[in-house]
N, C-alpha and C positions, 0 to 999 in steps of 0.2 A: 237035763239038757244044759249044755254049757254054751256060752257065746264068747267069741274072741273079738277084741277091739282091733280094727285094722291099724297097721303101723303106718304112721304118716311119713310121707317122703321127706327127706332132709331138706332144709332150706338151701343148702349148697354143699359141695364136697371140697373140703379144705385140706391142703397139704401144709403142715406146720413144721418148720425147721428151726431148731435152736440148739446150739451145742451144750447149753445148760439143761440137763435132763429135767430138773425140777420145774423150771420155767415152761418147758415144752409140755410136760405132763399136765401142769396146772391149766395152761391155756386150752389144751385139748379137752380137758374135763369140763371147764366152764362153758366152752362153746358147744360141746355135746349136750349139756343140760338145756340149752336154749334152742336146740333143734338142728344144729349143724352136724354133718358127718365129717369126722376129723381123722387124719392119719399123720402121726408125728414121727420125726426123725431127729437125731442129734448130729447126724452127718449129712452134709450137703451132697456129697458124692452118692451116698445110698439113696437119698431122696430123689436125685435125678434118675438113678437106675429104676426106681419104683415108678417114676412118672412115665417112663417109656412103656410100662405095662398097664397102667391104670390112668383113667382120665380124671382130672380135677377142674374145679371152677376157679379157685383162687389158690395162690401160694403165699403164705405168710412166713417170712424168713428173717432171722436175726441179721443185722447188718454186719457185725464183726464175728467171724467164725474161722476156725482153722481150716486148712486144705482149700476151701473155696468160700469167699465172702458172699454177702447177700447180693451185691450188685452182679457179680459173675454168675451166681446161682440163677438169678432172675433172667439174665440174658440167655443162658443155656436152656432154661425151662421154656422160655418163649420161642426158642429155636425148635424145640420139640413140639410145642403147641402154641401157635401164634395168637390164639384167642385167650390164652391163660393170662390172667392179670395178677400182678404182684404187689404186695404190701410189705414194707420193711419195718422191723422193730429195732429201736435204738434207745440208748440212755440219754438223759438230759444234756450231757456234755457233747453229744455228737449230732446235734440237730442240723448243722451245716452239711455234714456228711450225708444225712438222710435226704436233705434237699437235693444234693448231688445225685443220690440214688434215684430220685424221682425224675431228674433230668435224663438219667440213663435208661429209664423205662418203667420204673416203679410207679404205680398209680397214686399211692399215698404212704404215709408212715404213721406209726403209733409209738408213744414213749413207754419205756419200761421204768418201773413196774406198771403194767397195764391196768386199766380200769374198764370194767364191762360197759359202763355208760359212754366211754370214749370209743372203744373198739367196735361196738355194735353199729353206730352210724357209718363208720368207715367201711365196714364190711358191706352194709346195705348199699352204700354208694358204689362200691366196686362191682357188686353184682348187677346193679342197674346199668353201669357202663358196659359190662360184659354182655348183658342181654341186648343192649342197643347195638353193640358191635356185631353180635351174631345175626341180629335182624338185618343190619345193613349188608353183611356178607351174603345173607340169603337172598336179599333183594338184588344184589349185584350179580349173583349166580343166575337168578331168574332172568335178569336183564341180558346176561350173556347168552342164555338159552334162547331168549326171544330174538336177539340179534342174529344168532345162528339160524333160527327158523326163518327170519326175514331174508337173510342172505340166500338161503335155499329157495325160498319163494321167488326171490328176484331172479335167480338162475333159471328156475322153471319158467318164469314169465319171459325171460330173454329167449329161452328155447322155444316157447310158444310163439313169440314174435317172429323168430327166425322161420318157424314152420309156416306161419301165416304169410310172411313175406315171400317165401320161395315156393312152398307147396301149393298155396292157393292161387297165387298170382299166375303161375304157369298155365293151368287149365283155363283160367279166365282169359288170358291173352290168346290162347288157342281158339276158344269160343268166339271171341271178338274178331280174330283174324279170319277164321274160316267163314264166319257169317258175312263179313265184308267181301271176301273173295267170291262167295256164291252170288251176292247181289251184283258185283261188278262184272264178273266173267260170264255169268249165266243169266244175265238179266232178260235176254230174249226168251229163254225157255221157262222162266219162273213166272207163274201167274201173279197178278197184282196182289191178290190176297196173301200169297206166300211171301212176296217181297215185303209187304207191310209187317208180317210176322217176324221175318228175319231182321228187319230194321229195329223192331222192338227187342229182339234177342241181343243185338249189338248194343242198344242203348242201356239195357239192364246189365249187361256185362261191364260196360263202362261205369255204371253207377255202383256196382258191386266192388269194382276196383277202387273207386273213390272212397267207399265206406271202409275198405281194408286200410287204405292209406291214412285215413283220419283216425282209425282205431289204433294204428301203430304210433301215430303222432301223440295220441292221448296217453298211451302206455309210456312213451318216451318222456313226456312231461312229468308223469308221476314219479319217475325215477331220477330225473335230472337233479344234480346237486344244486342247492339253492344258495345264491349269493346274497349278501346283505350290504348293498351299496346305497349311496344317496342317489335317487333317481329324480331327474328334473322332469316332472310329469307334463308341465306346460309345453316345453319344447317338443317332447315326444308326441303329444296329441296334435300339435300344429303340423308336424310332418305327416302324421297318419291321415289327417283331414285333407291335406293337400294331395296326397296320393289317391285317396278315394274319390275326390272330386274330379281328378283327371280321368277316372274310369267311367264317370257318369255321362260323358258326351254332352256337356253343356246343359244337362237337365236342370230346370229351375229348382234350386234347393238352398234354403237359407240355413247356414250353420253358424251358431254363435258359441264361442268358447270363453268361459269366464276365467277368473283367477284360479289356477290349479297349483296348490302347494306341492313342494317336493315330498317324496316318500322314501321310506327305507325298504329295499327289496332287491329283487333280481330284475334288471332292466329288460332283458330279453323276454322273460316270462310276463312282466307287467305290460310290455308292448303288445303281447299276444292278447291280453285281456281287453285293452282298448281297441285293438283291431277288430276283435270279434264283436264287441258291443257296438262300435261305430258302424261296422259293415252291416250288422243287423238293422240298425236305425236307418241307414241309407236304403237297404233292401225293402224294408217294410213300409217305407214312405213312397215307394215307386208309383203307386196308384193314387196318391194324395195330390190334390190340385196345388195347394200352397204348402208344400212340404217344408217342415222345419226340424232341425236337430240342434239340441242344446247340450253342452258339456259344462259341468260346474262342480263345485266342491264346497264343503263347510267343515268347520272343526267342531267336534262333539265328543265329550267324554274321553279326552286324551287321544283321540284318533281322528283321522280325516275321513269324511264320508264323500266319496266321489259319485257323480251320477251322470248318466247319458239318457237324455229324454228325447222322444220324437212324437209326432202327431200322426203316426201312420195307422196300420191295421189294428194294432193293439191286440189284446187277448182277454179271455174270460177269466176273472180272478178265481173262479172255482177250480181251474186247472193250473193254477200258478205253481203248485208243487211239482208238476210234470216238466216244467220249463227246463230244469237243470239235469234231467235224466239223459243218459247216453242214448243217442238216436231218437229222442222224443221230439215230436213235432206237433204243433197245434194248428198248422195250416197245410193245405194240400200241396204236394210237390208241383202240381201243375200251375198253382198260383204263385208260389214263391219257392225258388230252388234251394237246395241245401241238404245236408245229411243229418242235421239235428245234433251235432256234437260240439258246436261252437260254444254254447252256454255251459256245457259240461266241462269243457276245458277251462273256461273263465272261472267257474266255481272251484275247480280243483286248484288252480293257481292261487286264487284269493285265500282259500283255506290253508294252503301251505304257507302263506305269508301271515297266518294267524288272524285273518280278517273274516268278514261275513259278506254275503251277497244275497240280495233279494230284489223282487220286482213288484211294481204296481202298474195296473193298466185297466183298460176297458175296451171292449170290442168297438172298433171304428174311431176310438178316441186317443190312440197312441199308447205308449208304454214308457216307463221310467225304470231304469236299472240302477240300483245303488250298490256300492261295495265300500268296505272300510280297509284302510291301510294305516300303519303306524308312521308318524312323521319322523324325520331324522331327530336324534336326541338333542342336537344343538340348534334346531330350527325354532324360530319364534313364529309359530303359525297363528295367524289371526282368523277369527271366525268369519266365514263367508256370509254375505248378506242374502244370498239366494235362498228363498224358502224351500222347504222340503216338498 
């Protein structure tokens, strides 16, 4: 019985070019002995012809050769294979020229007559650089593929949004319109029970239309290009509070706004976050006798933590994870109106800004919503004194 030892794969495939045959042969032999696969030529023209047929990892070329010198050879070789790395060989008197060759694209150079202890680390370094460049190219290609896939997914999402907008809204409008016509034009013939059912049909059609509108809004925000401007949060919140208070019809509601540092982000999207959180605070304090809403901020771990706190209905912390789900609600629609998408929008916007959002609360004791944003790079943000 005989056994064969498997042949180890070469360390790398080297193309060696030197017009001095003895130098070329000696270098090929020495490098073959330590595990490299070598192919040698004394003609740069012939080496380039062979390179078009076979793939190599490195080309080691003499700097001064007839027909085509080492610099020109490396340029043409890299035009054939952009990932092929080149090393030039030169005598002691031509080091300046070798450096010029590196500026022209060679990775390194070795002096002739060569020594194995010198050329080995040069080859190892060149192979490491080649491996790194190949890995980067692979990552870039995968990134291009992912971008293509995302672009396709976005087109499909836009198509879906168009379908939702046109194909679903039309029958909903018909249901709502015909139900209203029945109630208005045939009220005498319709029994009270049937009239109540038709009223519920109309109300649910309106609610469905509202859900579709909010879903489209959620989809649009997810694809909107993000701006990175300095946003003056204090001025923004003051305007939002003023608008919301006008809608409250003089309901007794105490609102306090602390110092709110500027942030880096998209002003339109961040405004939506504060509108959603403040509108919730106003809504869920509606049945609270001495309703209060507080807005504040503090600086923590190189980011600003903003919060909106109220003393309203609150929620059970066991269900806190459901708060930010699309169309998730912890209160009955008969008690507090809404579609359950406002907090989902807020979460998506904050996450797109690189921040976090979370909530704390208790049933009947109110709720506090926190979220983080990065301050402007040139802002001297002072820690807020408001406790968490």
